VEXVO-847435 format. One record per residue (C-alpha): residue number from 1; residue in three letters; chain; x, y, z. Coordinates in steps of 0.1 Angstrom, whole numbers, plus 2048, in hexadecimal, padded with zeros to 3 digits. Layout:
BEGIN
+-----+--------+--------+-----+-----+-----+
: num : residu : chaine :   u :   v :   w :
+-----+--------+--------+-----+-----+-----+
: NUM :    ALA :      A :   X :   Y :   Z :
...
+-----+--------+--------+-----+-----+-----+
//
This chain:
BEGIN
+-----+--------+--------+-----+-----+-----+
: num : residu : chaine :   u :   v :   w :
+-----+--------+--------+-----+-----+-----+
:   1 :    MET :      A : D4C : A12 : 6EE :
:   2 :    GLY :      A : D6A : A21 : 6DD :
:   3 :    PHE :      A : D8C : A12 : 6D7 :
:   4 :    ARG :      A : D9B : A24 : 6F5 :
:   5 :    GLU :      A : D81 : A17 : 70D :
:   6 :    LEU :      A : D86 : 9F4 : 6FF :
:   7 :    VAL :      A : DAC : 9F5 : 705 :
:   8 :    ASP :      A : DA7 : A03 : 728 :
:   9 :    SER :      A : D8F : 9E7 : 731 :
:  10 :    TRP :      A : DA8 : 9CD : 724 :
:  11 :    ARG :      A : DC3 : 9DD : 738 :
:  12 :    ARG :      A : DAF : 9DB : 758 :
:  13 :    ILE :      A : DA8 : 9B7 : 752 :
:  14 :    ILE :      A : DCD : 9AF : 74C :
:  15 :    LEU :      A : DD6 : 9C2 : 76B :
:  16 :    LEU :      A : DBD : 9AE : 780 :
:  17 :    ALA :      A : DC7 : 98D : 771 :
:  18 :    ARG :      A : DDE : 976 : 785 :
:  19 :    LYS :      A : DEE : 954 : 781 :
:  20 :    PRO :      A : DD9 : 939 : 791 :
:  21 :    SER :      A : DE7 : 925 : 7AF :
:  22 :    ARG :      A : DF0 : 901 : 7AA :
:  23 :    ASP :      A : DD0 : 8F6 : 7BC :
:  24 :    GLU :      A : DBA : 90C : 7A6 :
:  25 :    TYR :      A : DCC : 900 : 787 :
:  26 :    MET :      A : DC8 : 8DB : 791 :
:  27 :    LEU :      A : DA3 : 8E0 : 798 :
:  28 :    SER :      A : D9D : 8F1 : 777 :
:  29 :    LEU :      A : DB0 : 8D5 : 765 :
:  30 :    LYS :      A : D9C : 8BA : 777 :
:  31 :    MET :      A : D7B : 8CB : 76F :
:  32 :    SER :      A : D85 : 8CF : 74A :
:  33 :    LEU :      A : D8F : 8AA : 748 :
:  34 :    LEU :      A : D6F : 89F : 759 :
:  35 :    GLY :      A : D5A : 8B3 : 741 :
:  36 :    LEU :      A : D6D : 8A6 : 723 :
:  37 :    THR :      A : D69 : 882 : 72F :
:  38 :    LEU :      A : D44 : 887 : 735 :
:  39 :    VAL :      A : D3D : 895 : 713 :
:  40 :    GLY :      A : D53 : 87A : 702 :
:  41 :    GLY :      A : D41 : 85F : 716 :
:  42 :    ILE :      A : D1F : 86C : 70D :
:  43 :    ALA :      A : D29 : 86E : 6E8 :
:  44 :    PHE :      A : D37 : 84A : 6EA :
:  45 :    ILE :      A : D17 : 83D : 6F9 :
:  46 :    ILE :      A : D01 : 84E : 6DF :
:  47 :    ARG :      A : D17 : 83F : 6C3 :
:  48 :    ILE :      A : D15 : 81C : 6D2 :
:  49 :    VAL :      A : CEF : 81F : 6D5 :
:  50 :    PHE :      A : CEC : 82A : 6B1 :
:  51 :    VAL :      A : D03 : 80F : 6A4 :
:  52 :    LEU :      A : CF3 : 7F3 : 6B8 :
:  53 :    PHE :      A : CCE : 7FD : 6B6 :
:  54 :    VAL :      A : CC7 : 817 : 69B :
:  55 :    PHE :      A : CDF : 80C : 680 :
:  56 :    PRO :      A : CE8 : 7E7 : 688 :
:  57 :    GLN :      A : CF0 : 7E0 : 663 :
:  58 :    ALA :      A : D10 : 7F5 : 667 :
:  59 :    ILE :      A : D1F : 7D9 : 67C :
:  60 :    SER :      A : D18 : 7BE : 662 :
:  61 :    GLY :      A : D24 : 7D3 : 646 :
:  62 :    GLY :      A : D04 : 7D1 : 632 :
+-----+--------+--------+-----+-----+-----+
//
């Protein structure tokens, strides 16, 4: 693929792109926040399990 074809494909994508409606934007925002919360929650649970069960000496400072 040459440079000219690459620019043409980018141009077609930009011409087809449109601004999302408020409902589409809110749905995308909610899904992103849900995913971020789930990943953060799982990471938090894993950290708590490690601190409490795998490395309990980290709590007592010894």
